[in-house]
C-alpha positions in Angstrom: 95.8 86.2 79.3 92.4 87.9 80.0 91.9 91.7 80.5 92.3 91.4 83.9 95.1 89.6 84.3 96.8 91.8 82.1 96.0 94.5 84.3 97.0 93.1 87.6 100.3 92.2 86.1 101.5 95.2 84.8 100.1 97.0 88.4 102.7 94.6 90.3 105.5 94.8 87.3 104.8 99.1 88.6 105.0 97.4 92.1 108.0 96.3 92.1 110.1 98.7 89.7 112.4 101.1 91.6 112.3 103.0 88.7 110.2 105.6 90.4 112.1 106.1 94.0 110.9 106.2 97.2 109.1 108.8 99.6 109.6 109.1 102.6 106.3 109.5 104.8 107.0 109.9 108.7 110.2 109.9 111.0 109.5 107.8 113.9 112.0 107.7 117.2 114.0 104.7 117.2 116.1 102.6 120.4 119.4 101.9 119.6 120.9 99.9 122.4 125.2 98.5 121.9 127.7 97.4 123.6 131.1 99.4 123.9 133.9 99.3 125.8 134.0 101.3 129.3 135.9 104.3 129.5 139.3 104.5 130.6 140.8 101.5 133.0 138.1 99.6 133.1 138.2 99.5 128.9 141.6 98.8 129.2 140.9 95.6 131.3 137.9 94.4 128.9 135.1 95.7 130.8 131.9 96.5 128.8 129.0 99.0 128.9 125.4 99.1 127.0 124.9 102.4 125.5 121.5 103.4 124.4 120.5 106.3 122.1 117.3 107.5 120.2 117.7 108.1 117.2 115.0 109.2 114.4 114.7 106.4 112.1 112.8 107.1 108.5 109.5 105.1 107.2 109.9 105.4 103.1 107.4 103.9 100.9 108.1 103.2 97.3 106.1 105.7 94.8 105.5 102.4 92.5 103.8 100.6 95.1 101.7 103.9 96.3 100.3 104.3 93.0 99.6 100.7 92.3 97.4 100.1 95.8 95.6 103.6 94.7 95.0 101.6 90.9 93.9 98.6 92.6 91.7 100.3 94.7 90.2 102.1 92.1 89.6 99.0 90.1 87.9 97.2 92.8 85.7 100.5 93.9 84.9 100.5 89.9 83.9 96.9 89.6 81.9 97.4 93.6 79.9 99.9 91.7 78.9 98.3 89.1 78.1 95.1 91.0 75.7 97.3 93.5 74.3 99.3 90.1 73.1 96.1 88.7 71.5 94.4 91.2 69.7 97.9 92.7 
């Protein structure tokens, strides 16, 4: 295996690792709809109703994935810089 293959394999291993945890980057509103029994006598007779509510859903990203993407972008930028400086 060459140097580049080992580096990319290490980065993907880091990205899939759950040891580093995750970080919440945003909270987005999400609409949740549920069918529930109606209240009172209507519910006793088996009639249902639809309830819609808006809840806050967190958007989380794995820390290892963030580090891996940064490493791959840096690695690609380095090679682009080497290529551009060689061609000029």
